[in-house]
C-alpha atoms as a printed R data frame, in Angstrom:
    type eleno elety resid chain resno      x       y       z
1   ATOM     1    CA   MET     A     1 87.313 150.145 204.259
2   ATOM     2    CA   SER     A     2 84.981 151.735 201.671
3   ATOM     3    CA   LYS     A     3 82.245 149.613 200.220
4   ATOM     4    CA   ALA     A     4 82.554 148.745 196.508
5   ATOM     5    CA   ILE     A     5 80.007 150.438 194.261
6   ATOM     6    CA   VAL     A     6 77.581 147.957 192.728
7   ATOM     7    CA   THR     A     7 76.436 148.616 189.170
8   ATOM     8    CA   PRO     A     8 74.448 146.381 186.810
9   ATOM     9    CA   LEU     A     9 77.740 145.627 185.048
10  ATOM    10    CA   THR     A    10 79.489 144.477 188.233
11  ATOM    11    CA   GLN     A    11 76.305 142.640 189.188
12  ATOM    12    CA   ALA     A    12 76.265 140.863 185.824
13  ATOM    13    CA   LEU     A    13 79.916 139.929 186.272
14  ATOM    14    CA   ALA     A    14 79.272 138.701 189.821
15  ATOM    15    CA   GLU     A    15 76.274 136.605 188.763
16  ATOM    16    CA   GLY     A    16 78.141 135.042 185.869
17  ATOM    17    CA   LYS     A    17 75.862 136.634 183.262
18  ATOM    18    CA   LEU     A    18 78.958 138.190 181.737
19  ATOM    19    CA   THR     A    19 82.538 137.012 182.159
20  ATOM    20    CA   ARG     A    20 85.573 139.251 182.078
21  ATOM    21    CA   GLU     A    21 86.856 137.307 179.077
22  ATOM    22    CA   GLU     A    22 83.597 138.005 177.223
23  ATOM    23    CA   LEU     A    23 83.834 141.676 178.137
24  ATOM    24    CA   LYS     A    24 87.407 141.777 176.893
25  ATOM    25    CA   GLY     A    25 86.247 140.210 173.638
26  ATOM    26    CA   PHE     A    26 83.451 142.762 173.228
27  ATOM    27    CA   MET     A    27 85.985 145.575 173.615
28  ATOM    28    CA   GLN     A    28 88.163 144.428 170.713
29  ATOM    29    CA   ARG     A    29 88.314 147.082 167.998
30  ATOM    30    CA   SER     A    30 88.571 146.481 164.268
31  ATOM    31    CA   ASN     A    31 88.555 148.546 161.093
32  ATOM    32    CA   GLY     A    32 86.454 146.052 159.131
33  ATOM    33    CA   PRO     A    33 82.952 146.577 160.608
34  ATOM    34    CA   GLY     A    34 83.324 150.347 160.578
35  ATOM    35    CA   LEU     A    35 84.555 150.472 156.979
36  ATOM    36    CA   ARG     A    36 81.749 148.175 155.797
37  ATOM    37    CA   HIS     A    37 79.147 150.238 157.619
38  ATOM    38    CA   LEU     A    38 80.655 153.432 156.223
39  ATOM    39    CA   ALA     A    39 80.599 152.068 152.656
40  ATOM    40    CA   LEU     A    40 76.873 151.323 152.965
41  ATOM    41    CA   TRP     A    41 76.420 154.759 154.531
42  ATOM    42    CA   VAL     A    42 77.978 156.467 151.491
43  ATOM    43    CA   LEU     A    43 75.747 154.404 149.188
44  ATOM    44    CA   LEU     A    44 72.694 155.491 151.167
45  ATOM    45    CA   LEU     A    45 73.746 159.142 150.892
46  ATOM    46    CA   GLY     A    46 74.207 158.646 147.169
47  ATOM    47    CA   PHE     A    47 70.692 157.206 146.929
48  ATOM    48    CA   THR     A    48 69.016 160.046 148.845
49  ATOM    49    CA   SER     A    49 71.016 162.621 146.862
50  ATOM    50    CA   THR     A    50 69.802 160.963 143.659
51  ATOM    51    CA   LEU     A    51 66.217 161.263 144.889
52  ATOM    52    CA   ILE     A    52 66.710 165.019 145.243
53  ATOM    53    CA   THR     A    53 68.152 165.233 141.723
54  ATOM    54    CA   LEU     A    54 65.271 163.257 140.227
55  ATOM    55    CA   ALA     A    55 62.680 165.372 142.065
56  ATOM    56    CA   TRP     A    56 64.391 168.695 141.291
57  ATOM    57    CA   ASN     A    57 61.492 170.353 139.451
58  ATOM    58    CA   SER     A    58 58.739 168.781 141.518
59  ATOM    59    CA   TRP     A    59 57.166 169.188 144.932
60  ATOM    60    CA   LEU     A    60 58.638 165.743 145.637
61  ATOM    61    CA   ILE     A    61 61.946 167.457 146.277
62  ATOM    62    CA   TRP     A    62 60.720 168.232 149.812
63  ATOM    63    CA   PRO     A    63 60.213 164.606 150.931
64  ATOM    64    CA   ALA     A    64 63.460 163.779 149.113
65  ATOM    65    CA   MET     A    65 65.292 166.482 151.064
66  ATOM    66    CA   PHE     A    66 63.707 165.246 154.277
67  ATOM    67    CA   ALA     A    67 65.003 161.716 153.566
68  ATOM    68    CA   GLN     A    68 68.444 163.184 152.892
69  ATOM    69    CA   GLY     A    69 68.185 165.165 156.109
70  ATOM    70    CA   VAL     A    70 67.393 162.102 158.201
71  ATOM    71    CA   VAL     A    71 70.630 160.531 156.995
72  ATOM    72    CA   LEU     A    72 72.630 163.739 157.394
73  ATOM    73    CA   VAL     A    73 71.637 164.357 161.011
74  ATOM    74    CA   HIS     A    74 72.579 160.792 161.890
75  ATOM    75    CA   HIS     A    75 76.181 161.761 161.211
76  ATOM    76    CA   PHE     A    76 75.880 162.701 164.864
77  ATOM    77    CA   SER     A    77 75.771 158.982 165.703
78  ATOM    78    CA   LEU     A    78 78.907 158.326 163.662
79  ATOM    79    CA   GLN     A    79 80.681 161.328 165.189
80  ATOM    80    CA   HIS     A    80 79.639 160.148 168.645
81  ATOM    81    CA   GLU     A    81 81.277 156.780 168.044
82  ATOM    82    CA   CYS     A    82 84.394 158.493 166.697
83  ATOM    83    CA   VAL     A    83 84.590 160.503 169.938
84  ATOM    84    CA   HIS     A    84 84.932 157.158 171.733
85  ATOM    85    CA   TYR     A    85 87.410 155.859 169.122
86  ATOM    86    CA   THR     A    86 85.269 152.774 168.615
87  ATOM    87    CA   VAL     A    87 84.360 152.992 164.917
88  ATOM    88    CA   PHE     A    88 87.832 152.020 163.723
89  ATOM    89    CA   ARG     A    89 90.848 150.441 165.340
90  ATOM    90    CA   THR     A    90 93.061 153.000 163.562
91  ATOM    91    CA   ARG     A    91 92.944 156.092 165.741
92  ATOM    92    CA   TRP     A    92 93.427 158.713 163.010
93  ATOM    93    CA   LEU     A    93 90.478 157.302 161.042
94  ATOM    94    CA   ASN     A    94 88.216 158.043 164.020
95  ATOM    95    CA   ASP     A    95 89.606 161.579 164.220
96  ATOM    96    CA   LEU     A    96 89.215 162.167 160.479
97  ATOM    97    CA   MET     A    97 85.643 160.889 160.282
98  ATOM    98    CA   GLY     A    98 84.738 162.752 163.464
99  ATOM    99    CA   GLN     A    99 85.981 166.012 161.941
100 ATOM   100    CA   ILE     A   100 84.052 165.384 158.706
101 ATOM   101    CA   CYS     A   101 80.851 164.558 160.575
102 ATOM   102    CA   GLY     A   102 81.235 167.645 162.741
103 ATOM   103    CA   LEU     A   103 81.598 169.818 159.648
104 ATOM   104    CA   ILE     A   104 78.442 168.300 158.138
105 ATOM   105    CA   ILE     A   105 76.249 168.814 161.213
106 ATOM   106    CA   ILE     A   106 77.888 172.029 162.544
107 ATOM   107    CA   LEU     A   107 79.416 170.472 165.659
108 ATOM   108    CA   PRO     A   108 83.174 170.988 166.210
109 ATOM   109    CA   HIS     A   109 84.664 167.612 167.031
110 ATOM   110    CA   ARG     A   110 87.132 168.611 169.744
111 ATOM   111    CA   PHE     A   111 84.524 170.565 171.694
112 ATOM   112    CA   PHE     A   112 82.027 167.702 171.434
113 ATOM   113    CA   ARG     A   113 84.615 165.229 172.712
114 ATOM   114    CA   TYR     A   114 85.169 167.206 175.907
115 ATOM   115    CA   GLU     A   115 81.480 167.923 176.403
116 ATOM   116    CA   HIS     A   116 80.595 164.268 175.889
117 ATOM   117    CA   CYS     A   117 83.240 163.127 178.348
118 ATOM   118    CA   ASP     A   118 81.465 165.054 181.100
119 ATOM   119    CA   HIS     A   119 78.141 163.620 179.947
120 ATOM   120    CA   HIS     A   120 79.475 160.129 180.644
121 ATOM   121    CA   THR     A   121 81.003 161.182 183.953
122 ATOM   122    CA   TYR     A   122 77.867 162.915 185.257
123 ATOM   123    CA   THR     A   123 75.090 161.215 183.299
124 ATOM   124    CA   GLN     A   124 71.653 162.654 184.110
125 ATOM   125    CA   LEU     A   125 72.914 164.652 187.098
126 ATOM   126    CA   THR     A   126 71.292 168.093 187.071
127 ATOM   127    CA   GLY     A   127 73.840 170.891 187.009
128 ATOM   128    CA   ASP     A   128 76.733 168.599 186.094
129 ATOM   129    CA   ASP     A   129 75.703 166.750 182.901
130 ATOM   130    CA   PRO     A   130 76.274 169.248 180.036
131 ATOM   131    CA   GLU     A   131 74.069 167.209 177.681
132 ATOM   132    CA   LEU     A   132 71.171 166.715 180.080
133 ATOM   133    CA   ILE     A   133 67.772 167.276 178.471
134 ATOM   134    CA   PRO     A   134 65.222 168.066 181.196
135 ATOM   135    CA   LEU     A   135 61.803 166.470 181.057
136 ATOM   136    CA   PRO     A   136 59.554 169.119 179.419
137 ATOM   137    CA   ARG     A   137 57.003 170.578 181.796
138 ATOM   138    CA   THR     A   138 54.306 171.046 179.161
139 ATOM   139    CA   ILE     A   139 53.307 169.630 175.783
140 ATOM   140    CA   GLY     A   140 54.272 172.990 174.316
141 ATOM   141    CA   GLN     A   141 57.827 172.655 175.649
142 ATOM   142    CA   TYR     A   142 57.931 169.087 174.346
143 ATOM   143    CA   LEU     A   143 56.940 170.187 170.832
144 ATOM   144    CA   LEU     A   144 59.317 173.142 170.949
145 ATOM   145    CA   TYR     A   145 62.217 170.824 171.723
146 ATOM   146    CA   LEU     A   146 61.225 168.503 168.872
147 ATOM   147    CA   SER     A   147 61.119 171.459 166.478
148 ATOM   148    CA   ALA     A   148 64.911 171.744 166.968
149 ATOM   149    CA   LEU     A   149 64.629 175.540 167.183
150 ATOM   150    CA   PRO     A   150 66.188 175.715 170.689
151 ATOM   151    CA   TYR     A   151 68.889 173.294 169.533
152 ATOM   152    CA   TRP     A   152 69.932 175.421 166.566
153 ATOM   153    CA   ARG     A   153 69.773 178.626 168.587
154 ATOM   154    CA   GLY     A   154 72.080 177.077 171.169
155 ATOM   155    CA   LYS     A   155 74.483 175.598 168.623
156 ATOM   156    CA   PHE     A   156 74.907 178.773 166.593
157 ATOM   157    CA   THR     A   157 75.312 180.842 169.763
158 ATOM   158    CA   GLU     A   158 77.899 178.346 170.981
159 ATOM   159    CA   LEU     A   159 79.824 178.322 167.685
160 ATOM   160    CA   PHE     A   160 79.992 182.114 167.347
161 ATOM   161    CA   ARG     A   161 80.887 182.519 171.033
162 ATOM   162    CA   HIS     A   162 83.813 180.123 170.614
163 ATOM   163    CA   ALA     A   163 84.915 181.881 167.440
164 ATOM   164    CA   ALA     A   164 84.928 185.129 169.429
165 ATOM   165    CA   GLY     A   165 87.204 183.502 172.012
166 ATOM   166    CA   ARG     A   166 84.698 182.997 174.823
167 ATOM   167    CA   LEU     A   167 83.560 179.966 176.800
168 ATOM   168    CA   SER     A   168 80.559 179.726 179.098
169 ATOM   169    CA   ALA     A   169 80.956 178.978 182.803
170 ATOM   170    CA   ALA     A   170 79.829 175.376 182.212
171 ATOM   171    CA   GLU     A   171 82.285 174.942 179.322
172 ATOM   172    CA   LEU     A   172 85.146 176.252 181.434
173 ATOM   173    CA   ARG     A   173 84.472 173.338 183.772
174 ATOM   174    CA   PHE     A   174 84.941 170.553 181.223
175 ATOM   175    CA   ILE     A   175 87.355 172.009 178.649
176 ATOM   176    CA   PRO     A   176 90.983 171.943 179.882
177 ATOM   177    CA   LYS     A   177 92.625 175.362 179.909
178 ATOM   178    CA   VAL     A   178 95.369 174.171 177.546
179 ATOM   179    CA   GLU     A   179 92.664 173.402 174.954
180 ATOM   180    CA   HIS     A   180 90.824 176.732 175.060
181 ATOM   181    CA   ARG     A   181 92.736 178.212 172.125
182 ATOM   182    CA   ALA     A   182 92.295 175.016 170.113
183 ATOM   183    CA   VAL     A   183 88.519 175.154 170.654
184 ATOM   184    CA   TYR     A   184 88.518 178.778 169.469
185 ATOM   185    CA   ARG     A   185 90.562 177.830 166.383
186 ATOM   186    CA   ASP     A   186 88.228 174.945 165.560
187 ATOM   187    CA   ALA     A   187 85.199 177.249 165.612
188 ATOM   188    CA   ARG     A   188 86.925 179.881 163.469
189 ATOM   189    CA   ARG     A   189 88.121 177.254 160.997
190 ATOM   190    CA   MET     A   190 84.635 175.809 160.711
191 ATOM   191    CA   LEU     A   191 83.090 179.225 160.067
192 ATOM   192    CA   ALA     A   192 85.829 179.983 157.511
193 ATOM   193    CA   ILE     A   193 85.060 176.752 155.630
194 ATOM   194    CA   TYR     A   194 81.343 177.566 155.557
195 ATOM   195    CA   ALA     A   195 82.095 181.106 154.360
196 ATOM   196    CA   ALA     A   196 84.358 179.732 151.606
197 ATOM   197    CA   LEU     A   197 81.660 177.301 150.462
198 ATOM   198    CA   PHE     A   198 79.018 180.015 150.279
199 ATOM   199    CA   LEU     A   199 81.411 182.338 148.484
200 ATOM   200    CA   ALA     A   200 82.183 179.592 145.954
201 ATOM   201    CA   MET     A   201 78.470 179.065 145.349
202 ATOM   202    CA   ALA     A   202 77.946 182.794 144.891
203 ATOM   203    CA   LEU     A   203 80.830 183.042 142.413
204 ATOM   204    CA   THR     A   204 79.788 179.994 140.389
205 ATOM   205    CA   GLY     A   205 76.054 180.597 140.603
206 ATOM   206    CA   TRP     A   206 75.524 176.963 141.643
207 ATOM   207    CA   TRP     A   207 73.606 176.836 144.913
208 ATOM   208    CA   GLY     A   208 73.197 173.072 145.049
209 ATOM   209    CA   LEU     A   209 74.618 172.701 148.560
210 ATOM   210    CA   ILE     A   210 71.609 174.609 149.854
211 ATOM   211    CA   TRP     A   211 69.311 171.902 148.499
212 ATOM   212    CA   TYR     A   212 71.521 168.863 149.088
213 ATOM   213    CA   TRP     A   213 72.865 169.845 152.510
214 ATOM   214    CA   ILE     A   214 71.563 172.961 154.308
215 ATOM   215    CA   ILE     A   215 67.788 172.594 153.865
216 ATOM   216    CA   PRO     A   216 67.900 168.795 154.424
217 ATOM   217    CA   LEU     A   217 69.954 169.305 157.596
218 ATOM   218    CA   PHE     A   218 67.324 171.599 159.090
219 ATOM   219    CA   LEU     A   219 64.460 169.382 157.893
220 ATOM   220    CA   GLY     A   220 66.039 166.306 159.450
221 ATOM   221    CA   GLU     A   221 67.147 167.690 162.816
222 ATOM   222    CA   PRO     A   222 63.722 167.207 164.487
223 ATOM   223    CA   VAL     A   223 64.182 163.479 163.834
224 ATOM   224    CA   MET     A   224 67.485 163.570 165.709
225 ATOM   225    CA   ARG     A   225 65.807 165.485 168.545
226 ATOM   226    CA   PHE     A   226 63.120 162.758 168.571
227 ATOM   227    CA   VAL     A   227 65.825 160.096 168.886
228 ATOM   228    CA   ARG     A   228 67.985 161.932 171.430
229 ATOM   229    CA   MET     A   229 65.050 162.413 173.793
230 ATOM   230    CA   THR     A   230 64.640 158.665 174.160
231 ATOM   231    CA   GLU     A   231 68.133 158.123 175.590
232 ATOM   232    CA   HIS     A   232 67.645 159.723 179.007
233 ATOM   233    CA   VAL     A   233 64.579 162.011 179.083
234 ATOM   234    CA   GLY     A   234 61.963 160.708 181.472
235 ATOM   235    CA   ARG     A   235 64.426 158.506 183.306
236 ATOM   236    CA   PRO     A   236 65.351 159.356 186.923
237 ATOM   237    CA   THR     A   237 67.980 162.048 187.427
238 ATOM   238    CA   VAL     A   238 70.192 159.779 189.519
239 ATOM   239    CA   ALA     A   239 73.719 158.425 189.125
240 ATOM   240    CA   GLN     A   240 72.652 154.774 188.814
241 ATOM   241    CA   MET     A   241 72.856 153.817 185.144
242 ATOM   242    CA   SER     A   242 70.355 150.995 185.461
243 ATOM   243    CA   GLU     A   243 67.823 153.769 186.075
244 ATOM   244    CA   ASN     A   244 69.013 156.903 184.265
245 ATOM   245    CA   THR     A   245 69.492 155.523 180.749
246 ATOM   246    CA   ARG     A   246 67.071 153.884 178.353
247 ATOM   247    CA   THR     A   247 67.877 151.201 175.776
248 ATOM   248    CA   ASN     A   248 65.372 151.136 172.908
249 ATOM   249    CA   LEU     A   249 64.737 148.052 170.813
250 ATOM   250    CA   VAL     A   250 64.287 149.342 167.268
251 ATOM   251    CA   SER     A   251 64.193 147.951 163.740
252 ATOM   252    CA   ALA     A   252 67.268 147.233 161.619
253 ATOM   253    CA   PRO     A   253 67.058 150.476 159.564
254 ATOM   254    CA   TRP     A   254 67.031 152.569 162.749
255 ATOM   255    CA   ARG     A   255 69.928 150.539 164.170
256 ATOM   256    CA   PHE     A   256 71.888 151.144 160.976
257 ATOM   257    CA   LEU     A   257 71.243 154.888 161.039
258 ATOM   258    CA   CYS     A   258 72.154 155.315 164.702
259 ATOM   259    CA   TRP     A   259 75.175 152.994 164.599
260 ATOM   260    CA   ASN     A   260 73.564 150.817 167.302
261 ATOM   261    CA   MET     A   261 73.299 153.730 169.732
262 ATOM   262    CA   ASN     A   262 69.767 152.563 170.532
263 ATOM   263    CA   TYR     A   263 71.665 150.221 172.892
264 ATOM   264    CA   HIS     A   264 72.363 153.281 174.952
265 ATOM   265    CA   ALA     A   265 72.451 151.825 178.449
266 ATOM   266    CA   GLU     A   266 74.975 149.210 177.319
267 ATOM   267    CA   HIS     A   267 77.078 151.962 175.775
268 ATOM   268    CA   HIS     A   268 77.075 153.938 179.018
269 ATOM   269    CA   TYR     A   269 78.181 150.935 181.015
270 ATOM   270    CA   VAL     A   270 81.102 150.104 178.761
271 ATOM   271    CA   ALA     A   271 81.729 153.058 176.441
272 ATOM   272    CA   SER     A   272 84.813 151.351 175.003
273 ATOM   273    CA   VAL     A   273 82.737 148.571 173.400
274 ATOM   274    CA   PRO     A   274 82.557 149.212 169.620
275 ATOM   275    CA   PHE     A   275 79.175 149.853 168.008
276 ATOM   276    CA   HIS     A   276 79.125 146.486 166.238
277 ATOM   277    CA   ALA     A   277 79.483 144.567 169.522
278 ATOM   278    CA   LEU     A   278 76.690 146.382 171.393
279 ATOM   279    CA   PRO     A   279 73.917 143.952 170.310
280 ATOM   280    CA   HIS     A   280 75.955 141.083 171.784
281 ATOM   281    CA   LEU     A   281 76.601 143.042 174.992
282 ATOM   282    CA   HIS     A   282 72.853 143.734 175.152
283 ATOM   283    CA   GLU     A   283 72.105 140.017 175.307
284 ATOM   284    CA   LYS     A   284 74.328 139.800 178.361
285 ATOM   285    CA   LEU     A   285 73.072 142.912 180.163
286 ATOM   286    CA   LYS     A   286 69.400 143.118 179.180
287 ATOM   287    CA   ASP     A   287 68.219 141.824 182.546
288 ATOM   288    CA   HIS     A   288 70.309 144.422 184.406
289 ATOM   289    CA   ILE     A   289 69.316 147.613 182.578
290 ATOM   290    CA   PHE     A   290 66.176 149.526 181.620
291 ATOM   291    CA   VAL     A   291 64.955 148.325 178.223
292 ATOM   292    CA   GLU     A   292 62.083 149.841 176.225
293 ATOM   293    CA   PRO     A   293 60.916 146.997 173.971
294 ATOM   294    CA   GLY     A   294 58.576 149.299 172.056
295 ATOM   295    CA   GLY     A   295 61.415 151.445 170.749
296 ATOM   296    CA   TYR     A   296 61.456 155.199 170.174
297 ATOM   297    CA   PHE     A   297 57.694 155.653 169.899
298 ATOM   298    CA   ALA     A   298 57.023 153.770 173.117
299 ATOM   299    CA   ALA     A   299 59.685 155.861 174.850
300 ATOM   300    CA   HIS     A   300 57.903 159.012 173.715
301 ATOM   301    CA   ARG     A   301 54.577 157.671 174.953
302 ATOM   302    CA   ASP     A   302 56.226 157.233 178.351
303 ATOM   303    CA   ILE     A   303 57.664 160.772 178.202
304 ATOM   304    CA   LEU     A   304 54.262 162.228 177.276
305 ATOM   305    CA   ARG     A   305 52.598 160.222 180.038
306 ATOM   306    CA   GLN     A   306 54.984 161.722 182.581
307 ATOM   307    CA   ILE     A   307 54.431 165.259 181.259
308 ATOM   308    CA   LEU     A   308 50.656 164.889 181.481
309 ATOM   309    CA   GLN     A   309 50.869 163.250 184.894
310 ATOM   310    CA   ASP     A   310 53.041 166.062 186.234
311 ATOM   311    CA   ARG     A   311 50.620 168.591 184.768
312 ATOM   312    CA   ARG     A   312 47.632 166.946 186.447
313 ATOM   313    CA   GLN     A   313 49.478 166.963 189.769
314 ATOM   314    CA   GLN     A   314 50.305 170.655 189.361
315 ATOM   315    CA   ASP     A   315 46.678 171.443 188.541
316 ATOM   316    CA   ALA     A   316 45.572 169.470 191.605
317 ATOM   317    CA   GLY     A   317 48.042 171.389 193.753
318 ATOM   318    CA   VAL     A   318 49.994 168.273 194.710
């Protein structure tokens, strides 16, 4: 008889830290929390867009666009939740918002769903996790990643490759064959929408989307790279989720922006728990997972410490 696999979740259940009834309650989905969060989200976007308008003829437009960009890139967090169908109880609302978010941040929703599924299946396993971010070997590599330049190069290459009807060897592994044509269509549709928007701006002479969307998106992406690094980078590349994923305790504004994805270890244990229930799940699992109480900045201090330590060992010939 094979031995049952022990995880922090099964350990918490076994120790009575979390009951199956509580877990069932955490997994209940509802439209209310997602719609309320989304309403505040739209208000925040309206506020940052107003800042850009007010600063239009001033150098202050750059910090205003950066603020807008920080909000825009966090559509990734909303899209991520929609991939798991946990923002709303109504399934088509998750699909609709996921598609809108993907259009905003240049990430086709269907492709991301399949890629992210493999990320959960093979979390932090080198060669299998398609979203794995290796620990940078040098400070230069660390800063290059934070610049988001490699990210954009990869995303644009990926989008145009799909539009041309090609998938990489890694993508062929996690995208079902029956969905290949759909992935190609999604990429072509996305590029067609962007082309139509730029054509409309050229015909009307109003280039506002450049200032309200495109420039802010590129200004804000390093912030998303900063956040994404803290989820797994610097944690062991092993299958055990109590080790390979980091939960960061951050302030309320950060939690709002990331739709509670700072509770990342909890999310990986029970991906079907909606974003609004993750803080409650955290209280049950916090003794069974890796928690960084200092938040994103403390996580980056740990990442930098490991980079410098590895460098010293290399210099010493260890």
